Structure formats: C-alpha cells, structure tokens
N, C-alpha and C positions, 0 to 999 in steps of 0.2 A: 521546584519547578520552574525552569525557566520561560515564561509564556512567550518570550522572542521568537522562540525557535518550534512553537506551538501552536496550529491551525485547528481550531474546532469549526468545524462545515455545519452552521445551523439553520441551513435553508428550511424553509417548512416541507416541502415537499422530500427533501432527503431524511427530516425526521420522523415525517409520517410515514414514509417507507419503512425507518428503521424500527419503529413501533410495532409495524407488522412484522418484521421479522424476531423480533422479542416475544411475541405471543409463542406461547407452547405449543397452541393447536395448529401453526402454520407447521404448511406442508414441504414433504422436500422440495418439490417442484416449484413453488412459490417463493419459498428461502432462496434457492439456486436465483431465481428470477429476480427477487429484489434486491440481493446481493450485487449480481449485474448491473442491475440500471444505478445502484446508488454508486458504486464503482465508476460508473462514467462520468457521474456527476466528481467525484473526487480527484480524477483527473482532471479533467476539469481546471479546478481549483489549483493544483501541484505543478499546471502548466502555466499558469497564466502570466508569469513575469517573464518567459522564455523571450529571448532577444531576438528581436526582427531586422531585417535589413530591406530597404527599397528596391525594387525593379520595375523594368521597362515592360509594359504589356500591353497587349492590343486587344480589346472588347470589341463584339461585334460591332459596335457604334464612334469609339475613338481609341486614342491610345493614353494612356495615363501611368504613373507613379504609385505602385501598391504594393505590400508587405508579404515577405516570406521569411519563415524563422532561421534563424542563422544562429553560427555558434555550435555548440556541442548536438551531435545525435543525440535522438535516446535511445533508451535500451531499460525493458521491464523485468524484471526479477524476481520471481514467485517464490517465495518460500513454500515447499511443500511439506503436506499436500493442499490445506486447506487456502494458500495464495493462489492456486490454480481457479478457485471460484471469484477471485476478483479481475482475473486475468484478463477472460473476455470481455469485459464490460472496458477495461481499460485500453484494448486494441481496437474495442469498437471507434473509442476517441481518435485513437492516435495508431491508425492501423500500420503506418511504417515501420515502427519502431522493431528494434530487435530484443529476442527476447530469450531471457535465461534462465536457469532454474537452480533450486540450493534445497538440497534435501535437509531437512533437522526434523528430530525427534525428540520430545522430552522426556526425560529419564523420570518414572514414576517416583524413585526417592527424593531424589537430590533437587527436580525441575529443573536441572540443566540443559543446556541442549546438545545432542550428539548428532554429529554431522554423517551424511550416509552418500552426499550427492552434490557434485557442483562441476555446473557447465553452463558457460558463458561465452561470449563472442570473445575475440581475441582482442579487439579493438578497445576493449571497456574502460582504456584509459585516457579514450576521446570523446567518452560520451558521458552524457547525465544518465544517471542509473534509479529508476524509480523502482525500491523495494517495496512488495505489494505483501501484507497478511493478513487476516479479517481481525485479528485478536492480538492486541499488545499488552498483555498480563504480567508476567515476571519483568521481562524485555529482555531476557535468554536469549532467546530465539533471536530477535531482532539484533541485536549487539555481537551474536556469533555470526551472523548473517552480513553485516557491514566489515567487520573485521576480517573476516574472508574475501569481500570485494575489495578493501585497501591492500590487503595481500596482494590480492589479484594486480593491484595494479590503477582500480577506481580512485578516481578522486572526486567526482561530484555525484554525491548519495543525496537521495530525497526518500525519507519511509510514509507511506501511506496504510492507513489503516481504519477499518470500519469502529472498533470501540479499542477503547484503552484506559487501563487504570493509573491514578496516579501514580503507584509505586513503580509499574513499569515505564511511564514517562520519564521519572525521575532517574532511573536505571538509564535508559538508553540516552539521557540527556548527558549525564553524567559520563558515560562510557566513550560517546561519540558525539561534541559539545556542536561540531559544525553542520550535524544532517537535521534538516529541517524534519519535524512531524506534521504528517497532516489525518485528520480524523474526523469522524463524524459525529464522534461521543465521548466526554471523557467520565465513565461514573467513577463509582462513588470507591469503592476497595477489591484486593482480593480476599477470597477466605484462605482458608487451612490447606485446601488442595488446590491453589492457585490459579481459580477461575476468578473471572471477572465479575462483581455484583453492582448494581442486579444484571446485568449482561445479556444474555441470552443462551448460555450452554455452549455446548463444544460446536465450534463454527465447523469444522471438519465431518462431523458425524453427522450434522444438522445436514447440511448441502450434502454430503453424499449417501443418506439413509442407512448410516452404521450406526447408530445409535440403540 
C-alpha cells in the first residue's frame, strides 16, 4: 500500500460521526444526515491544495488583493447509487461544481463492477474530477469508474470515500497510481462476501432504507 496517495482524515468530529454511523441501531434518517456532514469535511480536505490567484477587490472599507480559486474547474462524479449519499454534502461545500453520474452494480458472483449508466459534463478534460462513493471495498467499482472517466478524457481525478479496506486501496493504487484517495477510515479487511470489516454494512441499503 502506498501511503503517499492515501489520506485518512482523523479529525475527532469526523471519527465521532463515523462511530454513530457504524452503530446498527442508527436510523436511516440519521445515517443520511451523518454521511452528508462527514462528506462536507472530506470535500474540504480533498480541495485543500487547490491553486489560487490574487485579484483586486473593493471591500466596504478599502481595496485589497485577495485569493480566488484558479486552474481547473470542479466536477463531482457520483458512483450510483450510494455515491449520491455523499453528493449533497460535497455540493454544500462547493456548490458551483458540475455533477456527473456513473451507474455501476456489483455482480454478486464475481464481485466485478458492471456499468449501466454514464453521464458527465462534456468538458471533463478541463476539470478536476472528484469521484465519490462511500465504500472502497474490493476497489472494482472505483477502478471501473475511474477507467471510464479517463477513457472519456478526464486527466485530473481524486477519489473520496467514507470507509476503505486495505484490499481496495491496494487494488485502486495499482490500477490508478495517479489518483489520490481520501477517506475517513481505513478498516481491517474484507470478508468472504466483499464487505468491509468492521465496516457499517451496506451503505446504500442503510441510507435508502432498503436493507
């Protein structure tokens, strides 16, 4: 595992909220709210090093030179369906970002990702793409999504998740070593069914109440 491209956000408030999400008795409503709140912090962290340029502005009192974001514009790419649970929180933090969707489902036998939908802004080659999906388990979905984005012209991509398994991190780093991974926790391992342990169960089922 390459720790240079992996960032684990250990902020006490993030870890507190994540503990609440892990609890079996947490309701669907609270699970969604907590995911949105953590996603805001993850969005803050993944954009921490965006380039800026100084511009001249007038405040009510005087003129000054002040920074504005420069360089590539932003696009958030949600891996359906669970990625949409993070989307609102990320957009709360960067509301001007464009949004794309990548529809993938995991084959229950092979655990491989199967694509059924892809819709992105036409200018993704000119944007920083922030891919969101709560769980980085086997890594198959993330790898497939990022490969699809690169095939469509994307050149600057970052991946953000709530939880990651070591197996998923290693697989994603091997397939796409240029993609930085930001997560709230690196858990212990994957079980025989491809679930992260200790994890929090199926994030999509828990946020949409379909478990």
